C-alpha positions as CSV (number, residue, x, y, z in Angstrom):
1,M,68.0,-43.1,-11.1
2,S,69.2,-40.0,-13.1
3,R,71.8,-38.5,-12.0
4,V,70.5,-34.9,-11.5
5,C,69.6,-33.0,-8.7
6,E,65.8,-32.6,-8.0
7,L,65.9,-28.8,-6.8
8,T,68.8,-26.9,-8.9
9,G,68.8,-29.2,-12.1
10,K,72.7,-29.8,-11.7
11,G,74.1,-32.9,-13.8
12,P,76.9,-34.9,-14.7
13,I,79.4,-32.2,-16.6
14,T,82.3,-33.3,-18.7
15,G,85.6,-32.1,-18.5
16,N,89.5,-33.6,-19.0
17,K,91.4,-36.2,-16.4
18,V,95.1,-34.9,-16.8
19,S,97.8,-37.1,-15.6
20,H,101.2,-36.5,-14.2
21,A,102.5,-36.2,-17.7
22,N,100.0,-33.4,-19.2
23,N,98.2,-36.8,-21.0
24,K,94.3,-35.6,-21.4
25,S,91.2,-38.2,-21.6
26,R,88.2,-37.4,-21.0
27,R,86.2,-38.1,-17.8
28,R,82.5,-36.6,-16.3
29,F,82.3,-34.9,-13.1
30,L,79.1,-36.2,-11.7
31,P,77.1,-34.3,-8.4
32,N,77.0,-34.8,-5.0
33,L,73.6,-36.4,-4.6
34,N,72.3,-37.1,-1.3
35,D,68.2,-38.8,-0.6
36,V,67.1,-36.6,2.2
37,T,64.2,-36.0,3.4
38,L,62.9,-32.6,3.5
39,I,59.5,-31.0,5.3
40,S,57.1,-28.9,4.4
41,D,56.1,-26.3,6.9
42,V,52.8,-25.2,5.1
43,L,51.5,-28.6,4.0
44,G,53.0,-30.4,7.3
45,Q,54.4,-33.7,5.3
46,S,57.6,-34.9,4.4
47,Y,58.9,-35.4,1.0
48,K,61.9,-38.0,0.2
49,L,63.7,-36.0,-2.9
50,R,67.2,-36.6,-4.5
51,V,69.2,-33.6,-3.7
52,S,73.2,-32.3,-4.3
53,A,75.0,-30.8,-1.5
54,A,75.2,-27.8,-2.8
55,G,71.3,-27.5,-3.2
56,L,70.7,-29.0,0.6
57,R,73.0,-26.0,1.6
58,S,70.6,-23.4,-0.5
59,V,67.4,-25.0,1.1
60,D,68.6,-24.1,4.5
61,H,70.4,-20.7,3.4
62,R,66.6,-19.9,1.9
63,G,65.2,-20.6,5.3
64,G,63.6,-24.1,4.4
65,L,61.7,-25.8,1.6
66,D,58.6,-24.0,1.2
67,A,60.6,-21.0,0.9
68,Y,63.2,-22.3,-1.7
69,L,60.7,-23.6,-4.2
70,G,58.7,-20.3,-3.9
71,K,61.6,-18.8,-5.2
72,A,63.0,-21.2,-7.3
73,K,62.8,-21.5,-11.7
74,D,60.4,-23.9,-12.7
75,A,62.8,-25.4,-15.8
76,E,65.1,-26.5,-13.2
77,L,63.0,-28.3,-10.7
78,S,61.9,-32.2,-11.0
79,D,58.5,-32.9,-12.3
80,K,57.7,-33.9,-8.2
81,A,59.5,-31.2,-7.1
82,L,57.0,-29.3,-9.2
83,K,53.9,-30.4,-8.1
84,I,55.3,-29.6,-4.0
85,K,55.9,-26.3,-5.8
86,K,52.3,-26.3,-6.7
87,A,50.3,-27.7,-3.6
88,I,52.2,-25.5,-1.5
89,A,51.2,-22.2,-3.7
90,K,47.3,-23.8,-3.5
91,A,47.8,-23.9,0.5
92,Q,49.1,-20.5,0.6
93,A,46.3,-19.3,-0.9
94,P,43.4,-18.5,0.9
95,A,45.2,-17.3,3.6
């Protein structure tokens, strides 16, 4: 399982571990990923996604999974999230 958020595309970054003596060695900063179940109001279905804590806050701030995916860029979404986005767009098209 990759350590990348499925909604925001956030992944590991690198930096320095700095000791008290100011010695520097390389380390990785991993995103705070959580396995969550998000519900699509339009489709009436729930989806299991691996989302960062910041991404989950963004979903809540925008008003749910459907609103978030509607405004999200395709480049930062995972394949699974892209399928959900297209299904939502297809369900909303005739309405």
